[in-house]
N, C-alpha and C positions, 0 to 999 in steps of 0.2 A: 694610344692615339688621343690627342687633345680633342675636346668638343669643338672649339672655335679658334681659328687662327685670325688674328687681326694684324694687317699690314699697315704701317704708318709711313708712307713715302715722305722723306724728309730732306729738304734742301735748304740750307742756311736757316734752320728753324729754331735757333737757340732761344729765341724770345718767347716761344709759345709751345714748344714740344712737350715740356713737362706737364702742362695742363692736359694735353691729349692722353699721355701715358697714365697720369694719375687717375683720370676718369675710368680707365680700363682695368687698373690693378684690382679693384674689388671683385673681379671675376675669378680671382684665385687660380688654382691649378687647372681649372677647366679650360682656361684661356691661354693661348700662346700669343704674346705681343711681339711682333717682328718690326723693329725700328730699322727701316731701310734707308741708310744714309747714302744719298745719291751724290757723292763727291762734294759734300759741303765744304765751304771755306771758312766757316765760323766754328763755334764750339759744339755744333750738332753731334759730331762723332764722339766727342768727349762725354757729352750728356748721355748718349746712347750706351756707351760702354759702362758708365756709372750705374745706370739702371740695370744693365745685364749683370753686373757684379752684385748688386744689392738684391736682385730678385732672380736668382738662378732657377732654371726650370720654368720660368714664366716669361721673362723678357730675354729676347735675343737681339743683339746688334748685328746687322748685316751691312757691311761696307762695300761699296762698289764705285766704279768710275761713273761720272755724270752721264746719264742717258735720258733724263727727263722723267716726268711723272709716270707716263705709261710704262717705261722700262723698269721703274721702281716697283710698280704694281706687278708686272710680270715676274720680277725677281721674287716678290713676296709669294706669288702663287707657286713658284718652283720650290721655295724653301718651306712652305707651310706643311705642318703635320696634322692639322686639325681636320675633322670631318667637314666642317663648314668654314667659309672664308668671308671676311669682311674687310673693306678698306676704310680707314679713318684718316683723313688728311691731318697734317701736323698742326694746323691752326684750328681744328674742330675738336669736338669732344662728344661723349655719349652721356645720356641722361641717367642720373644716379637711381631714380625710381624705376625707370623702364628697363634698365640693364638686367636686373635679376629675372624679370618676366621673360625677357628674350632668351636668356640662358635656360630657364625652366622649360620654355617651349621647345628649344632645340634638344634638350635632354629627352624629351618625349619622342623624338624621332631619330634614334640612333640605330635601331634594328631595321626600320624601314625609312631611310632618310628622305627628306624633302629635296626637291631640286632647288627650291627658292622660298626663302622666308622674307616677307615684306613688312616694313613698319613705316610709320610716318616720320617726317623730319621737320625741323624748325629753322626758318630763316632767322638767325640770331644777328640782326642788323644793329650796328652801333647807333645809339641815339633814338632808337624806336622802342617805345615802352611796351606796346602790344606786339609780340612776335607772331608772325604768320606761320601757321602749321600747314604743311603740305601733306594731305592724306590721299587716300585712294577713293574715298567716298563710298558710293553704293555699287561701284563697278565690280567689286570682288567680295565674296562672302567673308565674314569675319569669324575667326576662332575655330575653323575646321579645315581639313585638307580638301582641296578642290582641284579641278582641272579646267581647261580652257572653256569647255562646254558650260561651265557654271558661271562664267563671267558675264557681266552686263555691258552696257554702253559706257565708254570712256569719254567724258567731255573734252573739248579742245584744251590742250595744255595740261591735262591731268595724267601725266605719264611718269613712269618710274625714273628715278635718278639714282646715281651711284650711292647716294646717302640712304636710299630706301631699301637697298637689297642686301641680302646675305645669301650667297650661292653655295651649293654643295661644291667642295673643292675639286673633286674628281671631274665634275661636269665642266668646270672652267678649264681644266687641263685637256679635256677630250673634245671640246666644241670647236676647236680651230681658232680660238681667240689669239690675236697677235697684235698687241698695241705698238704703234710705231714709236721709235726713239725721238727725243727732242721735239715733241709735239704736244701742245696743250689741247684741251677739250676732248681727250680720248675717253673721258668718263662716259660719253655717249656710246662709243663702241663697246666699252666694258659692259654696259647694261644690255645693249641691243643684240650683239652677236650670240651670247649664250641663250637668249630667249628662244631661239629656234629649237633648242634641245630640251627646254623646260616643259614638263607635263604635271608634276606633282608640286602643288603650291600651298602656301598658308599665309594668311594676312593677319598679323597681330596689330590691333588698333591701339598702339602706344606711340608716343613721340620719343623715339629712341635717339635720334641723331641731331646734334646742334651744329648747323652750318653757319659758321661765322662769316659775316660780311662787314667790311669796314676798312681793310688795309688798302692804301692807295695803289699798291702794286699788284693787287689781287687780279687773277686772270679774268674774273667775271666783270670787273669794272669796264664800262663801255669804252673808255679811251684806250685801255690796255687791249681789249678784245679787237678793236679796230686796227691796232698796230700788228696784231697777230692773225688778221683775218684770213690769210692764206692757209694757216694751220686749221682754222675752222672749216674752210672749204675742203681741205684735204680729208678731214674726218668725215664730212658730209659725203664725199665721193666714195670713201672706203666703206661707209655703211651701205650705200647703194650697190657697191661691188660685192659685198659679203655674201649675199644670197638673194634669190628671187622670191619675194613674199607670195607671189601668185602660185608657187608650187606647194604651198602649205595647204593641207586638206581641211583642217579645222577652220571654219569661217571666223570664229571669234579670235583665234590666234592670228589669222591672216589680216583681219581688220585692225588688230592692235599693232602689228608690225608696220602696216601701211600708215597708220596714224602716227606712229613714232617717227617714221621717215618724214611725214608731212610737217610735224611740229619742228623737227630739227632743221629741215630745209627752209621753213618759214623764218626761224631765228637767224640763220645765215643770211637770207635774203634781206631781212629787215636791217641788219647791221650794215650790209652793203649799201642799201638805200639811204640810211641815216648818215653815212659818211659824206654824202653829197658830192662825191667826186665822179667825174666821167669814167675814170679808170675802174672804180669799184662798181659802177653801174654796168660796165662792160663785163666785169667778172661775174656779176649776177647772171647776165645772159649766158655767159660761157658755162656756168654751173648748170643751168637748166638745160642747155644744149647737151651737156655731157650726160645728164640723166636720161634725156630722150634717146641718145645714142646707145647707152648701156642697156636700158630697159624701157622701151616705148610704152608698155602697159603701166609701169610705175609712173612714168612721166604723165601719161594721160590722167591717171587717178589724182595725182598731186596738182596738175595744172588746171583741171576742170573743177576741182573742189573749191569751196568757198574761200579758203585762205589763198589758194593759187590765183583765183580771179582778183582778189584784193591786191595781192603783190604785183600784179601786172596791170593795175590801173595806169592809164597813160599820163605822161607829162608831170609837171610840177605839182599839180593838184593831187594826182594819184599818189605821188610820193609823200605829200603832206598828210594825206589820210592814213597811210601806213605808219608814218612817224607819230602821229597823234594817238593812234590806237595803241602803239607800243608804250608811249608815255603813260597812258591811263593804266595799262596792265602792270607796268612797273610800280606805280604808286599803290595799286590795290594789293599786289602780292609782295612787293618789297624785295625783289630778287637781286637787284644790284644797285 
């Protein structure tokens, strides 16, 4: 069994796929690199096959019909032979200095595996000299195994992303994760759903993942996100449908899961508000109504919280406050 399987979902990635793969090759035989070609129409498949020929036993090319990012991730999970599983998008890469430390840490947990290893990631935004590092801060202990009872308070917005996490592969297969096809923004589901089964965790305080921001067609670009806002809404609803956080006994885990739903619903609502259209304002109301219908307790928690109150400030003034707050957060963090 490999120590770590890394899936690289790839669609028309010929211009940057090599960078992602090359950053992972120093892991050697301990790492399985799965290039999942999601029905690409450019040279992606050819590049994947070339790496598989040059690095047998390390790189595997998996070719499939186009099903979208989530379907490529699910394919990677099914194909993986590693004890642990990581997703690296084809336009991102891992840090050369942090990579050996991540593998060394995982090697220490083969007999008694972790459920989740967490690291920091870097917003690698084009044209920005000082890259913003997204860490976990003081909310989780560093450098030791811990459970939810050991976690502290998570500030607003300081929540795990797909870039942060390495899950135990078997946990991903057993937790009921099912990412929808042809849907963007499923990374939120990928992180959120398995957390219900997570108990044994480790936070390695290194900046492992470089999240590239700069392509005009990138899904996180605001104008692109607004075109795909229905997919963001779908993911938001699927997260609410996944399970009831109020059934979780551990208070810290319950609080974390509710906080995750809160921040995701806030992002969706902000995008709908910033679009400025009556249609999207109606969709925002429909989303909140759907949450209330599905789980009134979750709705109450989200709606009565600070972010929920701000999101529902009335009129043009209220929408202006929301938009201005988002603009400030974007400049401070540099997330798109």
